[in-house]
ZAVO-107436 format. One record per residue (C-alpha): x, y, z; residue number from 1; residue in three letters. Coordinates in steps of 0.25 Angstrom, whole numbers. Example, Ala and Ser with C-alpha at 12.3 -4.5 7.8 and 13.67 -1.06 7.14 Angstrom:
<sites>
    east   north      up     i    aa
      49     -18      31     1   ala
      55      -4      29     2   ser
</sites>
This chain:
<sites>
    east   north      up     i    aa
       0       0       0     1   unk
       6      14      -4     2   unk
       5      26       5     3   unk
      -6      32      -4     4   unk
     -14      20      -3     5   unk
     -13      20      12     6   unk
     -20      34      12     7   unk
     -32      26       7     8   unk
     -31      17      20     9   unk
     -36      30      27    10   unk
     -43      38      17    11   unk
     -50      26      11    12   unk
     -53      19      24    13   unk
     -66      11      26    14   unk
     -70       6      40    15   unk
     -80      -3      46    16   unk
     -89       5      56    17   unk
    -102       4      63    18   unk
    -113      12      57    19   unk
    -125       5      62    20   unk
    -119      -7      56    21   unk
    -105     -11      52    22   unk
    -101      -2      40    23   unk
     -89      -2      31    24   unk
     -87      13      29    25   unk
     -77      23      23    26   unk
     -69      29      34    27   unk
     -59      38      27    28   unk
     -48      44      35    29   unk
     -43      56      28    30   unk
     -39      66      38    31   unk
     -27      69      46    32   unk
     -27      66      61    33   unk
     -15      69      70    34   unk
     -15      68      85    35   unk
     -11      83      86    36   unk
     -19      94      92    37   unk
      -8     104      91    38   unk
     -10     107      76    39   unk
     -22     114      71    40   unk
     -21     105      59    41   unk
     -23      92      67    42   unk
     -30      97      80    43   unk
     -45      96      75    44   unk
     -44      81      70    45   unk
     -36      77      82    46   unk
     -46      83      92    47   unk
     -57      76      84    48   unk
     -49      63      84    49   unk
     -47      64      99    50   unk
     -62      66     102    51   unk
     -65      54      93    52   unk
     -55      45     100    53   unk
     -61      49     114    54   unk
     -75      46     109    55   unk
     -70      32     104    56   unk
     -63      29     117    57   unk
     -76      33     125    58   unk
     -84      23     116    59   unk
     -74      12     118    60   unk
     -73      14     133    61   unk
     -88      14     134    62   unk
     -89       1     126    63   unk
     -78      -7     133    64   unk
     -81      -1     147    65   unk
     -67       4     150    66   unk
     -54      10     145    67   unk
     -48       6     132    68   unk
     -34       1     136    69   unk
     -24      -1     125    70   unk
     -32     -12     119    71   unk
     -47     -14     120    72   unk
     -59     -22     114    73   unk
     -72     -17     109    74   unk
     -81     -29     105    75   unk
     -72     -40      99    76   unk
     -62     -29      93    77   unk
     -49     -26     100    78   unk
     -44     -11      99    79   unk
     -31      -4     103    80   unk
     -33      10     109    81   unk
     -20      15     103    82   unk
     -25      11      89    83   unk
     -38      19      91    84   unk
     -30      31      96    85   unk
     -21      31      84    86   unk
     -33      33      75    87   unk
     -36      46      82    88   unk
     -22      50      82    89   unk
     -21      50      67    90   unk
     -12      37      68    91   unk
     -22      27      65    92   unk
     -20      16      55    93   unk
     -32      13      46    94   unk
     -36       0      53    95   unk
     -36       8      67    96   unk
     -45      19      61    97   unk
     -54       8      56    98   unk
     -55       2      70    99   unk
     -58      15      76   100   unk
     -69      18      66   101   unk
     -75       4      69   102   unk
     -74       5      84   103   unk
     -79      19      85   104   unk
     -92      16      76   105   unk
     -94       3      83   106   unk
     -94      11      96   107   unk
    -103      22      90   108   unk
     -93      33      94   109   unk
     -99      47      92   110   unk
     -94      54      79   111   unk
     -95      42      71   112   unk
    -108      44      64   113   unk
    -100      49      52   114   unk
     -88      40      51   115   unk
     -81      47      40   116   unk
     -83      61      47   117   unk
     -77      54      59   118   unk
     -65      49      51   119   unk
     -63      63      45   120   unk
     -64      71      58   121   unk
     -57      62      68   122   unk
     -48      52      61   123   unk
     -36      53      52   124   unk
     -21      50      51   125   unk
      -9      58      52   126   unk
       4      58      44   127   unk
      12      49      53   128   unk
       0      40      56   129   unk
      -2      38      41   130   unk
      13      34      39   131   unk
      14      25      51   132   unk
       2      17      47   133   unk
       7      16      33   134   unk
      20      11      37   135   unk
      13       2      47   136   unk
      17       5      61   137   unk
      11      11      74   138   unk
      -2       4      74   139   unk
      -5      -3      88   140   unk
      -7     -18      88   141   unk
     -10     -28     100   142   unk
       4     -33      99   143   unk
      10     -19      98   144   unk
       0      -9     105   145   unk
       9       3     104   146   unk
      18       2      92   147   unk
      28      13      88   148   unk
      21      24      81   149   unk
       7      21      86   150   unk
       5      35      91   151   unk
      10      41      78   152   unk
      24      46      74   153   unk
      28      60      69   154   unk
      35      62      56   155   unk
      48      65      64   156   unk
      47      52      71   157   unk
      45      45      58   158   unk
      58      52      53   159   unk
      66      50      66   160   unk
      64      35      66   161   unk
      66      32      52   162   unk
      82      30      52   163   unk
      86      23      40   164   unk
      72      23      34   165   unk
      75      37      30   166   unk
      76      38      15   167   unk
      89      43       9   168   unk
      86      44      -6   169   unk
      74      45     -15   170   unk
      76      31     -20   171   unk
      73      26      -6   172   unk
      60      32      -4   173   unk
      48      23      -6   174   unk
      33      23      -5   175   unk
      29      22       9   176   unk
      41      30      15   177   unk
      38      41      24   178   unk
      39      55      19   179   unk
      42      64      31   180   unk
      40      79      30   181   unk
      49      89      37   182   unk
      49     104      38   183   unk
      61     112      42   184   unk
      76     113      41   185   unk
      83     100      36   186   unk
      97      98      39   187   unk
     106      90      29   188   unk
      94      83      23   189   unk
      90      77      36   190   unk
      77      82      43   191   unk
      80      75      56   192   unk
      83      88      63   193   unk
      70      92      71   194   unk
      66     106      71   195   unk
      65     112      85   196   unk
      52     115      91   197   unk
      49     129      95   198   unk
      41     132     108   199   unk
      29     135     100   200   unk
      29     121      94   201   unk
      34     124      80   202   unk
      47     119      74   203   unk
      59     127      70   204   unk
      61     121      57   205   unk
      73     129      54   206   unk
      81     120      63   207   unk
      75     107      59   208   unk
      63      99      54   209   unk
      49      96      58   210   unk
      44      83      52   211   unk
      29      86      50   212   unk
      23      76      41   213   unk
      25      61      36   214   unk
      19      54      24   215   unk
      22      42      15   216   unk
      29      41       1   217   unk
      18      36      -9   218   unk
      28      38     -21   219   unk
      41      45     -24   220   unk
      49      48     -37   221   unk
      63      52     -37   222   unk
      74      55     -47   223   unk
      88      53     -41   224   unk
      88      60     -28   225   unk
      76      69     -31   226   unk
      62      65     -26   227   unk
      53      70     -37   228   unk
      39      66     -33   229   unk
      33      61     -20   230   unk
      19      57     -16   231   unk
      16      54      -2   232   unk
       4      48       6   233   unk
       2      55      20   234   unk
      -8      61      30   235   unk
      -5      75      32   236   unk
     -16      84      36   237   unk
     -17      91      22   238   unk
     -28      89      12   239   unk
     -28      75       6   240   unk
     -32      68      -6   241   unk
     -43      62       2   242   unk
     -49      75       6   243   unk
     -44      75      20   244   unk
     -32      79      28   245   unk
     -26      65      30   246   unk
     -20      54      21   247   unk
     -16      59       7   248   unk
      -7      57      -5   249   unk
       1      68     -11   250   unk
      13      72     -19   251   unk
      24      80     -12   252   unk
      32      90     -20   253   unk
      47      88     -18   254   unk
      56     100     -20   255   unk
      69      94     -19   256   unk
      76      81     -13   257   unk
      89      80      -5   258   unk
      96      67      -3   259   unk
     107      67       8   260   unk
     111      63      22   261   unk
     104      50      20   262   unk
      90      56      17   263   unk
      81      60       5   264   unk
      73      73       8   265   unk
      64      81      -1   266   unk
      61      96       1   267   unk
      46     100      -1   268   unk
      49     114       2   269   unk
      60     123       8   270   unk
      55     118      22   271   unk
      49     104      20   272   unk
      56      91      17   273   unk
      53      77      17   274   unk
      61      64      20   275   unk
      58      49      18   276   unk
      57      37      28   277   unk
      55      23      24   278   unk
      44      15      32   279   unk
      47       7      45   280   unk
      51      -7      42   281   unk
      54      -4      28   282   unk
      40      -5      23   283   unk
      26       0      26   284   unk
      15      -9      31   285   unk
       3       0      32   286   unk
      -8      -2      42   287   unk
     -21      -4      34   288   unk
     -36      -3      35   289   unk
     -42     -16      40   290   unk
     -54     -16      31   291   unk
</sites>
């Protein structure tokens, strides 16, 4: 499955829900959700997501007659609390979102009279959640209830942990690689110098970089050491091809390419550059829809 096809796992999602009876319904996840109330761009969706999670939690507690714990059962089905939380943090894998929608409609949680509206206003996925779920890490299981990355990872963390998976030349870049977007001063073609944070929370990008976004390579073409064309799949908060603010596929305009210091970097403007990282374990293993 290519990264572009993976956007359809969200934007083209269908789920089993309870609507008087069991119904197989379109439940597209097309908006951006990040667990961040500090930014005006993400606050409203995050607040609604928190309210939805609180309503679901109350309904579950009423059904089971007590607290959730890390693992709980409703009827014959076993659920993991962290998996439910991930959905409302913008980290949910497709099957985790489907579990939430089944459970919430089965329990008749308020706000679910219009399931598509519920999905649009309360659910979504952020940039790091989209990449992690495509690569296939972070989703809890009964054997590994709190795996690395389950609560999400920042673009800077993806870069910091990459080590030898960082791409050095254009001919190493593959579909499914991460594309990490940096803003600020890059020293010697290496964006690793972190821009210091000012007292007001902003970053001094004259002294280093801020890693502000991550997506996936859908396709790339190069001539020698020059990247000529790049298409990415992502979830960014910008208007998307699915008429939402979440998952998207788009072309990225490359201004110039620099190869050196063991890295390949592309300038998008005077202040923005991108670098490339291969997936964990050498290949992607996407978390897919269960239906």
